[in-house]
Structure formats: C-alpha cells, structure tokens
C-alpha positions as CSV (number, residue, x, y, z in Angstrom):
1,M,28.0,-8.4,16.9
2,N,31.6,-9.1,17.9
3,P,34.0,-7.7,15.5
4,E,35.8,-10.3,14.6
5,D,32.8,-12.4,13.5
6,F,31.5,-9.6,11.4
7,E,34.5,-8.9,9.7
8,K,34.7,-13.0,8.9
9,F,30.9,-12.3,8.0
10,L,31.6,-9.6,5.1
11,K,34.8,-11.2,3.9
12,D,33.3,-15.0,3.7
13,F,30.0,-12.9,1.8
14,M,32.5,-10.7,-0.6
15,A,34.5,-14.0,-1.4
16,G,31.3,-16.3,-1.9
17,Q,31.3,-18.2,0.9
18,G,27.9,-17.4,2.1
19,G,28.4,-16.4,6.0
20,D,25.5,-17.1,8.6
21,A,22.9,-16.8,6.7
22,A,20.4,-18.4,8.9
23,E,21.4,-15.7,11.3
24,L,20.8,-13.1,8.9
25,A,17.5,-14.3,7.5
26,K,16.5,-14.2,11.4
27,A,17.7,-10.7,11.3
28,A,15.8,-9.6,8.2
29,G,12.8,-11.3,9.8
30,L,12.6,-14.4,7.2
31,P,11.5,-18.0,8.0
32,D,13.7,-20.8,8.8
33,D,13.6,-22.3,5.6
34,P,16.6,-23.4,4.0
35,K,15.6,-23.1,0.2
36,L,14.8,-19.1,1.0
37,I,18.2,-18.9,2.9
38,A,19.9,-20.3,0.3
39,K,18.1,-17.9,-2.3
40,M,18.6,-14.9,0.2
41,V,22.6,-15.7,0.1
42,E,22.7,-15.9,-3.8
43,Q,20.2,-12.6,-4.3
44,L,22.4,-10.7,-1.1
45,Q,26.0,-11.6,-2.6
46,A,24.5,-10.3,-6.0
47,A,23.6,-7.0,-4.2
48,L,26.6,-6.4,-2.0
49,G,28.9,-7.5,-6.0
50,G,26.8,-4.7,-7.1
51,Q,25.4,-6.4,-10.1
52,D,21.9,-5.4,-9.4
53,N,22.1,-2.0,-7.8
54,A,25.4,-0.4,-8.4
55,D,24.5,2.7,-7.2
56,G,23.0,1.7,-4.0
57,S,19.9,2.1,-4.3
58,V,17.0,-0.3,-3.1
59,N,17.0,-3.9,-4.8
60,W,13.8,-3.9,-6.4
61,K,14.3,-6.8,-8.1
62,L,15.1,-8.6,-4.7
63,A,12.0,-7.4,-3.5
64,T,10.3,-8.8,-6.3
65,D,11.5,-11.9,-6.0
66,Q,11.3,-12.5,-2.7
67,A,7.7,-11.8,-2.5
68,K,6.9,-14.1,-5.6
69,G,8.6,-16.7,-4.2
70,I,6.4,-16.6,-0.6
71,A,3.4,-15.6,-3.1
72,R,3.8,-19.0,-4.5
73,E,3.1,-20.9,-1.5
74,G,-0.2,-22.3,-1.2
75,A,-1.1,-20.6,-4.1
76,Q,-4.1,-21.8,-6.7
77,G,-4.7,-20.7,-10.3
78,V,-8.2,-19.3,-11.5
79,S,-10.7,-21.9,-11.9
80,E,-13.3,-21.5,-14.8
81,D,-16.1,-21.6,-12.1
82,A,-14.5,-18.4,-10.4
83,R,-14.3,-16.7,-13.8
84,K,-17.9,-17.6,-14.5
85,A,-19.4,-16.6,-10.9
86,I,-16.9,-13.1,-11.0
87,R,-18.2,-12.3,-14.6
88,D,-21.8,-12.8,-13.8
89,A,-21.5,-10.7,-10.2
90,L,-19.7,-8.4,-12.4
91,A,-22.4,-8.1,-15.0
92,I,-25.3,-7.2,-12.3
93,G,-23.1,-4.9,-10.6
94,T,-22.4,-3.1,-13.4
95,L,-26.2,-2.3,-13.9
96,W,-27.1,-1.6,-10.3
97,L,-24.0,0.8,-10.1
98,D,-25.1,2.8,-13.5
99,Q,-28.1,3.6,-11.3
100,A,-25.8,5.1,-8.3
101,T,-23.1,7.3,-10.1
102,A,-22.7,8.8,-13.3
103,M,-19.3,8.2,-13.6
104,P,-19.1,6.4,-16.9
105,G,-17.8,2.5,-16.6
106,L,-14.5,0.7,-17.9
107,N,-14.2,-0.9,-21.8
108,N,-11.4,-3.0,-20.9
109,E,-11.7,-6.5,-19.2
110,P,-11.3,-7.3,-15.5
111,K,-8.4,-9.0,-14.3
112,L,-8.3,-12.2,-12.5
113,L,-5.1,-12.0,-10.6
114,T,-3.3,-15.1,-9.0
115,R,-1.4,-13.8,-6.0
116,E,2.2,-14.1,-7.9
117,L,0.3,-12.1,-10.7
118,W,-0.6,-9.4,-8.1
119,V,2.8,-9.0,-6.7
120,A,4.0,-8.1,-10.4
121,D,1.2,-6.0,-11.2
122,A,1.7,-3.9,-7.1
123,M,5.2,-3.6,-7.4
124,P,5.8,-0.5,-9.8
125,L,2.9,1.3,-7.2
126,F,4.7,0.1,-3.7
127,E,8.5,1.0,-4.9
128,A,6.8,4.7,-6.0
129,L,5.4,4.7,-2.3
130,S,8.5,3.7,-0.4
131,S,11.4,4.6,-2.4
132,P,12.3,7.9,-0.7
133,V,12.3,6.2,3.0
134,A,14.1,3.1,1.6
135,N,16.7,5.4,-0.1
136,R,17.1,6.9,3.7
137,M,16.8,3.9,5.4
138,S,19.8,2.5,3.5
139,E,22.1,5.8,3.6
140,A,21.4,6.1,7.0
141,L,22.7,2.7,7.8
142,A,25.5,3.0,5.8
143,Q,26.4,6.3,7.2
144,N,26.2,4.5,11.1
145,L,28.4,1.6,10.1
146,R,31.0,4.2,8.6
147,D,30.8,6.5,11.6
148,N,30.6,3.5,14.2
149,A,32.9,1.0,12.6
150,P,35.2,-0.8,15.3
151,E,38.8,0.3,14.2
152,E,40.1,-3.2,13.1
153,L,37.2,-3.1,10.6
154,S,38.4,0.1,8.4
155,S,40.9,-2.0,6.4
156,I,38.1,-3.9,4.9
157,L,35.7,-1.0,4.9
158,G,37.7,1.4,3.5
159,N,35.6,4.2,1.3
160,A,33.1,1.1,0.5
161,S,29.8,3.4,0.9
162,G,28.3,2.1,-2.0
163,L,29.0,-1.3,-0.9
164,M,27.2,-0.3,2.3
165,R,24.4,1.2,1.1
166,S,23.9,-1.9,-1.2
167,A,23.9,-4.0,1.8
168,G,21.2,-1.7,3.3
169,G,19.4,-1.5,0.5
170,A,18.8,-5.2,-0.1
171,L,18.1,-5.8,3.8
172,F,15.0,-3.5,3.2
173,A,14.1,-5.2,0.0
174,M,14.4,-8.5,1.8
175,Q,11.9,-7.1,4.5
176,L,9.5,-5.8,1.9
177,G,9.4,-8.7,0.0
178,Q,8.6,-10.2,3.0
179,A,5.5,-7.8,3.8
180,L,4.4,-8.3,0.1
181,G,4.8,-12.0,-0.1
182,K,2.2,-11.9,3.3
183,L,-0.1,-9.1,1.8
184,S,-0.4,-11.3,-1.5
185,A,-2.3,-14.0,0.5
186,E,-5.0,-10.9,1.9
187,V,-5.9,-8.5,-0.7
188,I,-9.3,-9.4,-2.5
189,S,-8.9,-6.8,-5.5
190,G,-6.6,-4.1,-7.4
191,G,-8.0,-1.3,-4.8
192,D,-7.4,-3.3,-1.7
193,I,-5.2,-1.5,-0.1
194,G,-6.8,1.9,-0.8
195,L,-4.9,2.7,-4.5
196,P,-5.6,1.4,-7.2
197,I,-2.6,-1.1,-8.5
198,F,-3.0,0.0,-11.9
199,Q,-1.8,3.2,-14.0
200,D,-4.3,2.9,-16.3
201,Q,-7.6,1.6,-14.5
202,R,-9.1,-1.5,-14.3
203,V,-11.0,-3.9,-12.0
204,A,-8.8,-6.5,-10.8
205,L,-9.7,-9.5,-8.2
206,V,-7.8,-12.4,-6.8
207,P,-10.0,-15.0,-6.8
208,Q,-8.5,-17.3,-4.6
209,N,-8.2,-14.8,-1.8
210,L,-11.7,-13.6,-2.4
211,A,-13.2,-17.1,-2.0
212,A,-11.5,-17.1,1.4
213,F,-12.9,-14.4,2.6
214,I,-16.2,-15.4,1.4
215,Q,-16.2,-18.6,3.1
216,G,-15.6,-17.1,6.7
217,L,-18.9,-14.8,6.4
218,E,-21.7,-17.4,6.0
219,I,-23.6,-15.6,3.6
220,E,-24.2,-16.6,0.1
221,S,-21.4,-16.5,-2.0
222,D,-23.1,-15.1,-5.2
223,Q,-24.6,-12.3,-3.6
224,A,-21.0,-11.4,-1.5
225,Y,-19.5,-11.9,-5.4
226,I,-21.6,-9.0,-6.8
227,Y,-21.3,-6.6,-3.6
228,L,-17.9,-6.9,-3.5
229,G,-17.0,-7.0,-7.4
230,T,-19.6,-3.6,-7.3
231,R,-17.4,-2.1,-4.5
232,E,-14.0,-2.7,-6.7
233,M,-16.0,-1.0,-9.6
234,A,-16.9,2.0,-8.0
235,H,-13.1,2.5,-6.8
236,T,-11.9,1.9,-10.4
237,R,-14.5,4.3,-11.6
238,L,-13.1,7.0,-9.2
239,F,-10.1,7.2,-10.7
240,K,-10.9,6.5,-14.0
241,H,-13.3,9.5,-13.7
242,S,-10.5,11.7,-11.5
243,K,-7.9,11.0,-13.6
244,W,-5.2,13.3,-11.8
245,L,-6.6,11.5,-8.2
246,R,-3.7,8.2,-8.5
247,D,-1.0,10.5,-9.2
248,S,-1.7,13.3,-6.4
249,I,-2.6,11.1,-3.7
250,V,1.0,9.0,-4.4
251,G,3.1,11.7,-4.9
252,Q,1.3,13.4,-1.5
253,I,2.3,9.7,0.1
254,A,6.1,10.3,-1.7
255,N,6.4,13.8,-0.5
256,Y,5.5,12.3,3.0
257,A,8.2,9.6,3.0
258,S,11.2,11.6,1.6
259,G,10.6,14.2,4.9
260,I,10.9,11.0,7.0
261,K,13.7,11.0,9.1
262,I,15.5,8.1,10.3
263,D,16.8,7.6,14.1
264,N,20.5,7.6,14.7
265,D,20.4,7.0,18.5
266,R,18.1,4.2,18.0
267,I,20.4,2.8,15.6
268,N,23.1,2.9,17.7
269,E,21.2,1.5,20.5
270,I,20.1,-1.7,18.4
271,A,23.9,-1.9,17.2
272,E,25.2,-1.8,20.9
273,D,23.1,-4.7,21.8
274,F,22.6,-6.6,18.9
275,S,23.7,-10.0,19.1
276,A,24.2,-12.5,15.8
277,T,22.6,-15.1,18.5
278,N,20.2,-13.3,19.6
279,P,18.2,-11.3,16.7
280,D,15.2,-10.3,17.8
281,E,15.6,-6.3,18.8
282,L,17.0,-5.6,14.8
283,K,14.2,-8.1,13.8
284,K,11.6,-6.2,16.0
285,A,13.0,-2.8,14.9
286,L,12.8,-3.6,11.2
287,Q,9.2,-4.5,11.7
288,T,8.0,-2.1,14.0
289,G,9.7,1.2,11.9
290,A,11.5,1.8,15.1
291,F,14.5,3.7,12.9
292,I,11.9,5.8,11.9
293,A,12.2,9.2,14.0
294,P,9.1,10.8,15.5
295,R,7.1,13.4,12.7
296,S,7.8,17.2,12.7
297,E,4.9,19.4,12.5
298,D,4.7,19.5,9.0
299,Q,5.0,16.1,9.0
300,Q,1.9,15.7,11.1
301,H,0.6,18.1,8.7
302,A,1.2,16.6,5.5
303,L,-0.2,12.9,7.1
304,D,-3.9,14.9,7.8
305,R,-4.0,16.0,5.0
306,I,-3.4,12.3,3.4
307,E,-5.6,11.0,5.9
308,T,-8.2,13.4,4.6
309,M,-8.2,12.8,0.9
310,L,-8.2,8.6,1.8
311,A,-11.4,9.6,3.9
312,L,-12.8,11.1,1.2
313,I,-12.0,8.0,-1.4
314,E,-13.0,5.3,0.9
315,G,-16.4,7.2,1.9
316,W,-17.2,8.0,-1.6
317,V,-16.6,4.2,-2.6
318,D,-18.9,3.0,0.9
319,V,-21.7,5.5,0.0
320,V,-22.0,4.3,-3.7
321,T,-21.7,0.8,-3.1
322,E,-24.1,1.3,-0.4
323,E,-26.7,2.9,-3.1
324,A,-25.8,0.1,-5.9
325,T,-26.6,-2.9,-3.9
326,K,-29.5,-1.5,-1.8
327,L,-31.5,-4.4,-3.7
328,L,-29.2,-7.1,-2.4
329,P,-30.9,-8.8,0.9
330,K,-27.4,-9.4,2.5
331,S,-25.5,-5.6,1.5
332,N,-25.5,-4.6,5.2
333,A,-24.0,-7.8,6.7
334,L,-21.1,-7.7,4.2
335,A,-20.7,-4.1,4.3
336,E,-20.2,-4.8,8.1
337,A,-18.0,-7.4,7.1
338,V,-15.7,-5.1,5.1
339,R,-15.7,-2.1,7.7
340,R,-14.4,-5.1,10.0
341,R,-11.9,-6.2,7.8
342,R,-11.0,-2.3,7.9
343,A,-10.8,-1.7,11.5
344,T,-8.6,-4.8,12.6
345,G,-6.0,-4.0,10.7
346,G,-5.9,-4.0,6.6
347,P,-3.4,-5.1,4.6
348,A,-2.1,-1.8,3.8
349,E,-1.8,-0.3,7.5
350,Q,0.3,-3.8,8.3
351,T,2.2,-2.9,5.2
352,F,2.9,0.3,5.4
353,G,2.7,0.9,9.2
354,T,6.2,-1.2,9.7
355,I,7.8,-0.6,5.9
356,V,7.1,3.0,5.6
357,G,6.0,4.4,8.8
358,L,2.9,5.5,7.1
359,E,-0.6,4.0,8.3
360,L,-3.4,4.2,5.2
361,R,-6.2,4.1,7.9
362,P,-8.2,7.2,7.1
363,R,-9.6,7.9,10.5
364,R,-12.3,10.1,9.9
365,L,-13.9,7.6,7.4
366,R,-17.4,7.1,8.7
367,E,-17.6,10.7,8.9
368,A,-16.6,11.2,5.3
369,A,-19.4,8.2,4.3
370,E,-21.9,10.5,6.1
371,M,-21.1,13.8,4.6
372,W,-21.3,12.2,1.3
373,R,-24.9,10.7,1.9
374,R,-25.9,13.9,2.7
375,I,-24.4,15.6,-0.1
376,G,-26.2,13.3,-2.4
377,A,-29.4,13.5,-0.4
378,A,-29.5,17.5,-0.9
379,V,-28.3,17.7,-4.5
380,G,-28.6,14.5,-6.2
381,S,-25.6,11.9,-7.1
382,E,-24.6,14.0,-10.4
383,R,-23.9,17.2,-8.5
384,R,-22.1,15.1,-5.7
385,D,-20.0,13.4,-7.9
386,S,-19.1,16.5,-9.8
387,L,-16.8,17.4,-6.5
388,W,-14.1,15.0,-7.8
389,D,-13.9,17.0,-11.3
390,H,-11.0,18.8,-9.7
391,P,-8.9,18.7,-6.8
392,D,-9.9,22.3,-6.0
393,L,-13.7,21.5,-5.5
394,L,-13.1,18.4,-3.1
395,P,-14.6,18.9,0.5
396,R,-11.9,19.9,3.1
397,E,-11.8,18.3,6.4
398,E,-13.9,21.0,8.1
399,D,-16.8,19.8,5.8
400,I,-16.3,16.5,6.6
401,L,-16.9,17.2,10.3
402,D,-19.7,19.3,9.6
403,A,-21.2,19.5,5.7
404,S,-23.9,22.1,6.2
405,A,-21.9,25.1,4.9
406,L,-20.7,23.0,1.8
407,I,-24.0,21.5,0.7
408,E,-25.2,25.5,2.0
409,K,-23.1,26.3,-1.0
410,L,-23.9,23.8,-3.7
411,G,-27.1,24.4,-3.2
412,S,-30.2,22.1,-4.7
413,N,-31.5,24.8,-7.5
414,G,-30.3,25.4,-10.8
415,A,-28.7,28.9,-10.4
416,Q,-26.3,27.4,-8.1
417,G,-25.3,25.0,-9.8
418,D,-24.7,26.7,-13.0
419,D,-22.0,28.9,-10.6
420,L,-20.6,25.6,-9.6
421,D,-20.2,24.5,-13.2
422,Q,-19.0,27.9,-14.0
423,A,-16.3,27.7,-11.7
424,L,-15.4,24.4,-12.7
425,R,-14.7,25.6,-16.1
426,D,-13.0,29.0,-14.7
427,L,-10.6,25.7,-13.1
428,L,-10.0,24.0,-16.5
429,G,-9.7,27.0,-18.4
430,D,-12.4,26.2,-20.8
C-alpha cells in the first residue's frame, strides 16, 4: 500500500470518515456486501477508538456480531415437526444407549438451536481456544507495523501501540466471525467440532442443518434422526461422566496455541507486496494461516498428544454409537456418511486450520475405534468405560496401535478387575 494512501486511510478512520472499507473487507476475506461493510466500518471505528478493547486485546464482541450476522442469512426457526421428530428419536436412542454403556444419561432437556443461537453458545469455547494465538497475532502485526512504518507516518503513529493492537485484534475478530458464521450453517450438533460447546453438559442439535444433512443421504429421516441423536448423546454422556475431560482438552489446545510463533518474515513479505487494489495475497495469508511459523519439536509433541486424546474420544463415540444402533437397518450407511463427512474436511478442521493453525482431525481415529472394540469384547463395556474415570487410566498412543498389552493388563477375570478398581481408588484418594 502506498504510504500516502495508508496515512489517508488511518486519518479518515480516526476522523470517522470510513476510508476505503471495501478494500479492507476484501483483505479481511469478507464478502463485498455494502450493508456488511457499513457495519464493519462502524465496528472497526469503535475498535480503533478503544471503546470495546482499549487494552488492545481481541474484540470478541465484534467476532460474535460478525458471526451472528452471517448466521442469520437464510436461517430458519425450529418447527414443531422437527421438535417432535427429534424428541421421538432421542427417546429411542436413550433406551438403546443405556444398553451400550453404563455411563448415565442427562437429566436436562435437549437444546434445539438455530444457527444464531449456536454462535452465541459456541463463542465462549472458541474464545478460549483461539485467545492465545489471536493476541499473539495482533501484537505481532502491531510490532511489525511499528518496526517497518515509513518515516512519513511516524507523526501519526507515534507510540500508539494500543491502537495498532486494537486494529490487529479487530481484523482477527472479523476473520474469526466470518469463519464461525459459515460454520453455523454446517454444524449439526453441540459436539460436532469434537468438543462440547457447553460447560454443563447437555444434548444440543441444530435442526435446520441436521435436516439438510439428512436430505442428502437418501436414507429414511427417522433412522437418521435416531442415529445422529444417539451419537450426540453418546458424546455428551462421555463428557458428563468424565468431568475432567473438557477442561483437560481445552487446556491442552490453549497451551499449544500459546506456543505458536508468528512468522515476521512472512508478514514483511506480504507487507512489501501488498496493494490496496489487489489484496488477494493478504486475504490468502489470513485464510490459510500463512503468518504462523512452522511448529517446533515441542509443539509437534503437544499436537500429537491432542490428536491422541481426540482420537480416543471420537473412537469411543463411534463404537458406542455402533453398538447402540445395531438394530437400526441403515446404521452402517449412516456411520459411513459420518466418516465421509469427517474425511472430506469437517467444520472443525476448516475453522481451526485457518484461524488457529490447528487441525482437529485425529489421524488414528479408525485405529482408536478398533482398540475400543477389542477392549469391549475382551473385558466388557463397563470395564472399558471405566478407563475414562481418570486421565491416568486412559490408553496411550502405543495402545491405539496395538491394544494387546492393555487388554492383557485389564484382564477378563475378577482379580484383575479388583486391581484396576484399587488403582482407581488410589488415584482418586478414596
């Protein structure tokens, strides 16, 4: 961008005159929608003015408003027919699930979400996951601008580090809001991204998206509702039973994200080539996470641990859902549809891969599912599920690759079961 143009842009925004918002929208990866751009201008002026994030942190309200605005496009309410179909399906799924796992069900009512409500409920989770890298990104952009600003801009930049962090945080927020808005049209349940959106566990479904997914399957809708509802309930039961699990995996991801480094050389390359009339390079960098530096060895180990945990979770859910729905004629076809949806790049991968630099696609999901099948066949579902009672009892990566040693350790007789129970009591201090 020409220094004179950039100076004019900053002066216009700080004077409340807007600047070339259409070009900024393109750079941020936003659609060329006059109403959306007008709203963006209003929100960005507020951010630059320090009204919403005077400390330079990411403007989460801006991200939420952006996502909700996109979620409302083409959104539908929840019809009574959908409510009844889902209620009936969950009633059947509950009975079947009780036979597949001893983990208790939930006492609260399932929550049926519109796309906009999903955004509101999911935002706290996404904020917790993306805050470390978001704040690091906005600070890096601010530092880069201070270090490389043309001399003729020094009079207006001065020591306005807070202003620059606010601008970087606002741009990150708009990009995250854009991603979550699109995500709201794809997710079908509260656990669809691999993690539950609620701190207090409850079943949640997005009926509009659920119906759209079912429509493309050419499978009877009542069977699809039962299968997908049972899967969501299995996921929810797991996190309710293992109360430590959600905070543990969220903490692992946040710790991973806090160690992400920003590639300042890449920022410099983009800045040198940037043109307001051709913002595609910056847009591509924002959308692909090109500003994130390659992982360190420690980062890769942390990522491996996260992927192992996610594979254990998803593999267990797959196996328990499979057992619970074995009387459903189209259960295999529905399971394959879920696998295809995951393999082609699910909503979690699309969001985190571009925004946070973290893909939530567990590589060893099939192996983890097979491990849980073998354990259940050898020692029963109750002993299998007791491995979720404490993090130190969970299978390790080597167990996923070969469960023989773990199965031998667990054993199938009462004596070894007593040893496991005693080990658990020792861990819990009982």
